[in-house]
C-alpha positions in Angstrom: -12.3 -15.5 15.6 -11.0 -11.9 16.0 -8.0 -10.8 17.9 -7.8 -7.4 19.6 -6.5 -4.7 17.4 -6.2 -6.9 14.3 -9.8 -7.3 13.2 -11.4 -10.6 12.2 -9.9 -13.1 10.0 -12.3 -12.1 7.2 -11.4 -8.5 7.6 -7.7 -9.3 7.4 -8.3 -11.5 4.3 -10.3 -8.7 2.6 -7.5 -6.3 3.4 -4.9 -8.7 1.9 -7.0 -9.1 -1.2 -7.2 -5.3 -1.6 -3.5 -5.0 -1.1 -2.7 -7.7 -3.6 -5.0 -6.1 -6.2 -3.3 -2.7 -5.7 0.1 -4.3 -5.9 -1.0 -6.2 -9.0 -2.2 -3.0 -10.7 1.0 -1.2 -10.1 3.0 -4.3 -10.9 1.0 -4.9 -14.1 2.0 -1.4 -15.3 5.6 -2.2 -14.3 5.5 -5.4 -16.4 4.3 -3.4 -19.4 7.0 -0.8 -18.9 9.6 -3.5 -18.3 8.8 -5.6 -21.4 8.2 -2.5 -23.5 11.6 -0.9 -22.7 13.3 -4.4 -23.0 11.9 -5.0 -26.5 12.6 -1.4 -27.6 16.2 -1.7 -26.5 16.5 -5.2 -28.1 15.1 -4.0 -31.4 17.0 -0.7 -31.7 20.4 -1.4 -30.2 23.0 -4.2 -30.2 23.0 -4.6 -26.4 23.2 -8.1 -25.1 19.9 -9.6 -23.8 20.7 -9.4 -20.1 22.1 -5.9 -20.3 18.9 -4.7 -22.1 16.9 -6.5 -19.5 18.7 -4.9 -16.6 18.1 -1.4 -18.1 14.4 -2.2 -18.6 14.1 -3.5 -15.0 15.6 -0.4 -13.6 13.2 1.8 -15.5 10.3 -0.4 -14.3 11.6 -0.2 -10.7 11.5 3.6 -10.8 7.9 3.5 -12.3 6.8 1.0 -9.7 8.2 3.0 -6.7 6.0 6.0 -7.7 3.0 3.6 -8.0 3.6 1.8 -4.8 4.3 5.0 -2.7 1.4 7.1 -4.1 -1.2 4.4 -4.9 -0.8 0.9 -3.5 0.8 1.9 -0.1 -0.3 5.5 0.2 -1.9 4.7 3.6 1.3 3.3 5.0 3.8 5.1 7.2 5.5 8.0 5.5 8.2 8.7 8.0 11.7 7.9 7.1 11.7 8.4 3.3 15.4 7.9 3.1 15.1 4.5 4.9 12.2 3.6 2.6 14.1 4.5 -0.6 17.2 2.6 0.6 15.2 -0.5 1.5 13.2 -0.3 -1.8 16.4 0.0 -3.8 18.0 -2.9 -1.9 15.0 -5.3 -2.3 14.5 -4.2 -5.9 18.1 -5.0 -6.6 17.6 -8.5 -5.2 14.5 -8.8 -7.4 16.5 -7.6 -10.4 19.0 -10.4 -9.8 16.3 -13.0 -9.5 14.5 -11.7 -12.6 17.6 -11.4 -14.7 19.1 -14.6 -13.3 16.2 -16.6 -14.9 16.8 -14.8 -18.2 20.6 -15.3 -18.0 20.2 -19.0 -17.3 17.8 -19.5 -20.2 19.9 -17.5 -22.6 23.4 -18.5 -21.7 22.9 -21.7 -19.9 20.4 -23.3 -22.4 21.0 -21.2 -25.5 17.3 -20.0 -25.7 17.9 -16.6 -27.0 15.3 -16.0 -29.7 12.9 -13.1 -29.5 10.0 -15.3 -28.2 12.2 -17.3 -25.8 13.8 -14.1 -24.3 10.3 -12.6 -23.7 9.0 -15.8 -22.1 11.9 -16.1 -19.8 11.9 -12.4 -19.0 8.3 -12.8 -18.0 9.0 -15.9 -15.9 11.8 -14.0 -14.2 9.5 -11.0 -13.5 6.9 -13.4 -12.0 9.4 -15.1 -9.8 10.9 -11.8 -8.6 7.4 -10.4 -8.0 6.7 -13.0 -5.2 9.9 -11.9 -3.4 9.1 -8.2 -4.0 5.6 -8.4 -2.7 6.8 -10.0 0.5 9.7 -7.7 1.0 8.0 -4.4 0.2 5.0 -5.0 2.4 7.1 -6.4 5.3 10.1 -4.1 5.3 9.6 -1.1 3.0 6.0 0.1 3.2 5.3 -0.9 6.8 1.7 -0.9 7.9 0.6 1.7 10.4 -0.4 0.3 13.8 -4.0 -0.7 13.8 -6.3 1.5 15.7 -7.6 0.1 18.9 -11.2 -1.1 18.6 -13.8 0.9 20.5 -14.3 -1.8 23.1 -10.7 -1.7 24.1 -10.4 2.0 24.2 -10.9 4.0 27.4 -14.5 4.9 27.9 -15.4 8.3 26.7 -16.9 10.3 29.6 -20.4 11.4 29.1 -20.7 15.1 28.4 -21.7 17.3 31.3 -25.4 18.0 31.3 -26.4 21.3 29.8 -27.6 23.8 32.4 -31.3 24.1 32.4 -32.6 27.4 31.3 -33.6 29.5 34.2 -37.4 29.6 34.6 -38.8 32.8 36.0 -41.9 32.2 37.9 -45.0 33.6 36.4 -46.1 36.8 38.0 -48.6 36.2 40.7 -51.5 38.7 40.5 -51.6 40.9 43.5 -54.2 39.9 46.0 -57.3 42.0 45.8 -57.7 44.3 48.8 -60.2 43.1 51.4 -63.2 45.3 51.9 -62.9 47.6 54.8 -65.2 46.9 57.8 -66.1 50.3 59.1 
């Protein structure tokens, strides 16, 4: 059943599937950046696991903002960029805490700190935080523009005024022939 201004359930479901696909494409790139930077830092520095992860997450957040703003949510409202950036940073920070909280718990709570374990729990943390990020970004950061009113609910469009008919000139009437004179 359709509701005015919102489209049918099927149309909304298709829209959500498209949104999830775009979010997933940007997020997938973000995961690659996140894990790549994380492993680069872990293999080239002596930083602790969670510190390396936080740096990698921040780099991925910056990459993701560009992807979300200019690809996944390019059709969303663009007014209030400062507000958008502040909200994006705030919700991303919460996601960072969720993501790295999982890694922290595994590493320092359970002692699972080998290269494979840290990558597995980093990935689990990313997945957990992604659910939160998807909800918060689409709800608060990249707000949907109001739906256009369907044609049936819009005011009727007046019919255009009829075009003036071209002026027809009457065909010349031949002059009557003179009557013969009766003389």
